[in-house]
C-alpha positions in Angstrom: 124.0 93.5 95.9 127.3 92.2 94.6 129.3 93.9 91.9 130.3 91.5 89.1 134.0 90.9 88.5 135.4 89.9 85.1 139.0 89.2 84.1 140.8 91.5 81.7 140.6 89.1 78.7 136.9 88.9 79.0 136.7 92.7 79.1 138.7 92.8 75.9 136.4 90.3 74.3 133.3 92.3 75.2 134.8 95.8 74.7 133.7 98.9 76.6 130.6 99.4 74.4 129.1 96.1 75.7 129.6 97.2 79.3 128.0 100.6 78.6 125.0 98.9 77.0 124.6 96.6 80.0 124.5 99.6 82.2 125.6 98.0 85.5 128.8 98.5 87.5 131.6 96.0 86.8 135.0 95.5 88.3 137.7 94.5 85.7 140.8 92.7 87.0 143.8 94.1 85.1 146.4 91.6 83.9 149.4 90.7 86.0 152.7 92.3 84.9 151.3 95.8 84.0 153.9 98.1 85.4 152.6 101.6 85.9 154.2 104.4 87.9 153.8 104.4 91.6 153.9 107.5 93.8 157.6 108.1 93.3 157.3 107.7 89.6 154.3 110.0 89.3 156.1 112.6 91.4 159.3 112.3 89.2 157.5 112.5 85.9 154.8 115.0 86.7 156.3 116.8 89.7 156.3 120.2 87.9 152.8 119.9 86.7 150.3 122.5 87.9 147.4 120.6 89.4 144.3 121.6 91.3 144.2 121.2 95.1 140.7 120.6 96.4 140.3 121.5 100.1 137.3 121.0 102.4 136.7 120.4 106.1 137.0 116.7 107.2 133.3 116.4 107.7 131.1 114.0 105.7 128.1 116.4 106.3 129.9 119.5 105.0 127.3 121.5 103.0 129.7 124.0 101.4 131.5 123.7 98.1 135.2 122.8 98.3 137.8 125.5 97.7 140.5 125.1 95.0 143.9 126.5 94.2 146.7 125.5 91.8 149.9 124.1 93.1 152.8 122.0 91.7 152.2 118.3 92.1 155.5 117.9 94.0 154.3 120.3 96.6 151.5 118.0 97.5 153.9 115.0 97.9 156.5 117.0 99.8 154.4 119.0 102.2 153.0 116.7 104.9 150.4 119.1 106.0 148.4 118.2 102.9 148.2 114.6 104.1 148.2 115.0 107.9 145.9 117.9 108.8 143.1 116.2 110.8 140.7 119.1 110.2 141.1 119.1 106.4 140.7 116.8 103.5 142.9 117.6 100.5 142.8 115.9 97.1 144.6 116.5 93.8 142.8 116.5 90.5 144.2 117.1 87.0 142.8 116.2 83.7 145.8 115.2 81.6 143.8 113.8 78.6 145.9 116.0 76.2 149.1 114.1 77.2 148.5 110.5 76.4 152.2 109.6 76.9 151.9 110.6 80.5 148.6 108.8 80.9 150.0 105.6 79.5 153.2 105.8 81.5 151.2 106.3 84.7 149.0 103.3 83.9 151.3 101.0 82.1 149.0 100.5 79.1 147.4 102.4 76.3 144.2 103.6 77.9 142.8 105.4 74.8 143.2 102.3 72.7 141.7 100.2 75.4 138.6 102.4 76.1 137.9 104.1 72.9 134.4 103.2 71.7 133.9 105.9 69.1 135.5 109.0 67.6 136.0 111.8 70.2 134.4 109.7 72.9 137.1 110.6 75.6 136.1 113.6 77.7 138.7 113.4 80.5 141.6 111.4 81.8 141.8 112.6 85.5 144.6 111.9 87.9 143.2 111.8 91.5 145.5 111.7 94.5 144.2 111.8 98.1 145.0 110.7 101.6 143.3 108.5 104.0 139.7 109.4 105.0 139.0 111.8 102.1 135.3 111.4 101.3 133.4 112.3 98.1 129.7 112.9 98.9 126.9 111.2 97.0 126.4 112.4 93.4 126.0 111.1 89.8 128.2 111.7 86.7 126.9 112.6 83.3 129.6 110.5 81.6 130.6 106.9 81.5 133.3 106.4 84.1 136.2 103.9 84.1 138.3 104.2 87.3 141.7 102.5 87.6 143.1 102.1 91.1 146.9 102.5 91.1 147.8 102.8 94.8 145.8 102.5 98.0 142.3 101.2 98.3 139.0 103.1 97.8 135.6 102.2 99.1 132.6 102.9 96.8 128.9 102.8 97.5 126.8 102.7 94.3 123.1 103.1 93.7 121.0 102.8 90.5 119.8 105.8 88.4 117.0 108.0 89.6 116.4 111.6 90.5 113.6 112.7 92.8 114.1 109.6 95.0 117.6 110.9 95.8 116.3 114.3 97.0 118.7 116.4 94.8 120.2 119.6 96.3 119.6 123.0 94.7 119.9 122.9 90.9 120.0 126.7 90.9 123.2 126.7 93.0 124.8 124.1 90.8 124.2 121.1 93.1 121.6 119.3 91.0 123.9 116.2 90.6 124.2 115.9 94.4 121.9 114.5 97.1 120.7 116.1 100.3 121.7 112.8 101.8 125.5 113.4 101.7 126.4 109.9 103.1 124.4 106.9 102.1 125.7 105.1 105.2 123.9 107.6 107.4 120.3 108.2 106.2 117.6 109.9 108.2 114.7 107.7 106.9 112.0 109.9 108.4 113.2 112.8 106.2 114.2 110.8 103.1 111.8 107.8 102.9 111.8 107.6 99.0 115.5 106.7 99.1 114.8 103.3 100.7 113.8 101.7 97.4 117.0 102.8 95.7 119.4 102.0 98.5 117.9 98.5 98.7 119.7 98.0 95.4 123.0 99.5 96.5 126.3 98.0 95.7 129.4 98.3 97.9 133.0 97.5 96.9 136.6 98.2 97.8 138.6 99.0 94.7 142.1 97.5 95.0 145.3 98.3 93.1 145.2 96.5 89.8 141.5 96.8 89.4 139.3 99.0 87.2 135.7 100.0 88.0 133.2 100.6 85.3 130.6 103.0 86.7 127.7 103.9 84.3 126.5 107.5 83.8 123.6 108.4 86.0 124.5 105.9 88.8 124.7 107.6 92.2 127.9 107.0 94.1 130.2 108.1 96.9 133.8 107.2 97.6 136.2 107.1 100.5 140.0 106.8 100.4 141.1 104.0 102.8 144.9 104.2 102.8 147.7 106.6 103.5 147.9 107.6 99.8 145.4 106.8 97.1 146.2 107.3 93.4 143.6 106.7 90.8 143.1 107.5 87.1 139.6 107.8 85.8 138.3 108.2 82.3 135.1 109.9 81.4 133.5 108.9 78.1 130.7 110.5 76.2 127.9 108.2 75.3 124.4 108.8 73.7 122.9 106.9 76.6 122.5 110.3 78.3 119.6 111.1 75.9 117.6 108.3 77.7 118.1 110.1 81.0 116.9 113.6 80.4 117.4 114.6 84.1 121.1 113.8 83.8 121.4 115.8 80.5 119.5 118.7 81.9 121.5 118.9 85.1 124.8 118.5 83.2 124.0 121.3 80.8 123.0 123.7 83.6 125.9 122.8 85.8 128.4 123.3 83.0 127.1 126.8 82.3 126.9 127.6 86.1 130.5 126.5 86.6 131.7 128.5 83.7 129.9 131.7 84.8 131.0 131.3 88.4 134.6 130.3 87.6 134.3 127.0 89.4 136.7 124.1 88.5 135.3 122.2 85.5 137.9 119.5 84.8 139.3 121.2 81.7 142.5 119.5 80.3 145.8 120.7 81.7 148.6 121.8 79.4 151.2 119.1 80.0 154.6 119.0 78.4 155.4 115.8 76.5 
């Protein structure tokens, strides 16, 4: 199924709340002339920032949790091993919500003003940086997601809300938001027949620089970086819609506690100098 595309002025006329109520993915084309920071600008402005490096084997069927460690952002850009190791996928993640000046400089516009749809609605402003081939296995988010592509292209596969039809992994081990079918492009239909009805409604898209994807909470998705370097900013927003999807709320509450107790990365805001 196609993903609707709307121009920026139409998005501004509707506002984020209208998209959230509609509850379907949409691609927003950002206006021409927005000048954010490219790779060099991000490295110059935030090079000394301590960010989290996610590392995992370059295997779409990997069943183990990624490992993390903190590094300076400039290390990721300067050490080619982070981009060229064929056996390993590396991605950088940092929630810089508490530094709106950096967020706006990276994007080239005032994101909080653009996306705010209520007091204290912004949960995270995440900077994502990855190299070609890095794959995020199928999962859902408990928050409304606006993802801005800044450099490189990223392929998404999206599927509508549901729970048991997706054969969730172990809730007890903190994987309740993830499917046993790691890759929706490779499904063993004999083992996972209930997934067919959901994937019949799948959406596929390639997010290009200058585009923003709205991804509703509870929608299942996977993503793959297509170019040498991919830089995205995504914003997670709280919304009471989660109360209408109790499985999302329940999994989110349990996973938050599980991650806290186990010391697993939980997207807390980084302390960033102004």
